[in-house]
KOLMITI-209830 format. One line per 4 residues: number of its first residue (from 1); their letters; for each residue x, y, z of C-alpha. Coordinates in pm, whole numbers, plus 50000, padded with zeros to 5 digits. Example, Ala and Ser with C-alpha at 12.3 -4.5 7.8 and 13.67 -1.06 7.14 Angstrom:
# KOLMITI-209830
1> as> 51230:49550:50780; 51367:49894:50714 $
END
This chain:
# KOLMITI-209830
1> mtcg> 10367:65243:63053; 10074:65092:63232; 09724:65007:63144; 09470:64823:63359 $
5> gval> 09725:64637:63576; 09943:64562:63279; 10291:64731:63244; 10529:64758:62953 $
9> vngs> 10878:64724:63094; 11178:64729:62860; 10963:64608:62573; 10810:64316:62778 $
13> iqtk> 10452:64301:62898; 10421:64244:63271; 10119:64211:63493; 10039:64093:63838 $
17> ylgv> 09788:63811:63897; 09676:63711:64247; 09988:63902:64373; 10236:63715:64143 $
21> sldv> 10437:63911:63889; 10411:63762:63542; 10620:63841:63239; 10386:63758:62951 $
25> gvyr> 10596:63820:62667; 10797:64059:62435; 10570:64343:62325; 10645:64363:61962 $
29> seak> 10655:63991:61898; 10416:63776:62112; 10168:64066:62187; 10100:64143:61830 $
33> glim> 10138:63771:61697; 10457:63895:61509; 10811:63773:61572; 11077:64005:61439 $
37> kvfi> 11319:63827:61218; 11667:63975:61214; 11957:63909:60982; 12300:63965:61128 $
41> nhas> 12530:64076:60863; 12893:64014:60941; 13222:63881:60821; 13314:63521:60910 $
45> vdad> 13597:63634:61127; 13347:63825:61347; 13148:63510:61429; 13199:63532:61801 $
49> lark> 13045:63876:61821; 12754:63772:61584; 12683:63485:61828; 12673:63729:62121 $
53> vada> 12438:63954:61945; 12225:63666:61821; 12195:63531:62185; 12077:63871:62313 $
57> lqea> 11822:63911:62032; 11694:63560:62076; 11655:63631:62455; 11460:63938:62368 $
61> gmev> 11211:63714:62164; 11333:63765:61804; 11421:63507:61551; 11766:63548:61424 $
65> wydl> 11971:63427:61118; 12346:63457:61084; 12574:63206:60902; 12624:62964:61179 $
69> hvlp> 12281:62824:61059; 12442:62717:60731; 12565:62352:60741; 12848:62207:60559 $
73> gdnw> 12720:62117:60208; 12440:62389:60207; 12441:62644:59947; 12557:62946:60147 $
77> aaea> 12440:63207:59900; 12086:63052:59870; 12052:63020:60241; 12145:63373:60303 $
81> gkal> 11939:63494:60025; 11633:63325:60165; 11703:63470:60510; 11744:63818:60374 $
85> eesd> 11405:63787:60190; 11232:63668:60514; 11393:63907:60760; 11249:64226:60895 $
89> amvi> 11550:64381:61017; 11932:64393:60967; 12208:64433:61217; 12541:64514:61044 $
93> lmth> 12859:64435:61254; 13100:64691:61112; 13448:64577:61140; 13744:64610:60900 $
97> asll> 13676:64267:60760; 13298:64308:60714; 13336:64637:60531; 13595:64477:60284 $
101> sdhv> 13346:64170:60227; 13157:64159:59904; 12888:63938:60073; 12839:64200:60350 $
105> qrai> 12831:64489:60097; 12563:64306:59884; 12347:64236:60182; 12376:64589:60290 $
109> syal> 12257:64702:59938; 11956:64463:59948; 11856:64589:60300; 11876:64948:60190 $
113> gkee> 11651:64874:59884; 11390:64665:60055; 11087:64863:60197; 11022:64601:60468 $
117> ysar> 11362:64685:60630; 11266:65048:60647; 11400:65208:60972; 11513:64864:61089 $
121> vipv> 11885:64870:60971; 12106:64888:61264; 12478:64961:61183; 12701:64853:61484 $
125> laas> 13049:64980:61507; 13261:64704:61651; 13580:64892:61589; 13678:65257:61604 $
129> kesl> 13527:65455:61319; 13877:65593:61230; 14008:65245:61176; 13736:65134:60939 $
133> pkyp> 13762:65144:60563; 13508:65361:60377; 13148:65234:60413; 12815:65353:60247 $
137> wiln> 12745:65709:60369; 12376:65626:60394; 12453:65403:60699; 12513:65727:60893 $
141> vfqm> 12150:65807:60846; 12039:65513:61066; 12095:65499:61460; 12442:65363:61484 $
145> idlt> 12561:65182:61791; 12914:65225:61881; 13013:64910:62083; 13363:65070:62152 $
149> aypd> 13185:65348:62340; 13059:65095:62607; 13286:64991:62895; 13088:64657:62886 $
153> eqeg> 13028:64513:62540; 12718:64339:62665; 12559:64688:62744; 12602:64786:62387 $
157> irki> 12451:64453:62266; 12147:64505:62487; 12112:64840:62323; 12087:64663:61990 $
161> aall> 11811:64442:62121; 11622:64745:62275; 11628:64937:61943; 11480:64654:61761 $
165> qdad> 11209:64581:62025; 11113:64947:61972; 11081:64912:61601; 10747:64890:61449 $
169> ltps> 10662:64576:61252; 10339:64699:61104; 10351:64741:60728; 10432:65096:60595 $
END
């Protein structure tokens, strides 16, 4: 999309000034003065994958919360609750461990009931669907990303960032 010498390329606003290409920010966040806050919902054993997803989302201009931000001595439940309240979107890393976790299930329930998360819940299959325990059927309604379908995991992770960049942050 271009407009008056400004182009929207992969969710980023780009322009040329005096023949020099400039990347002037992430479309949904800096352009509108809004920064999307994303809660990564995962089991603790999936911390490496959560970190990879967090890195990609942060590179795309989003603010990310996952349990690495909780320091020893902090009240984990209070910190997670505050992050859930302040977030605009949720990425659910669906693994065997996460789908058996009470914490993950409660966070999913919260997101499904919070209007502000509307259309901004992204279930991510990090294991084959057949190997996973039963999960809430409603997650099938959202656009699901199957990381196992990508030969390169990073490609699937970039898809998560792209979906969130395309999400509308304006109030419903």
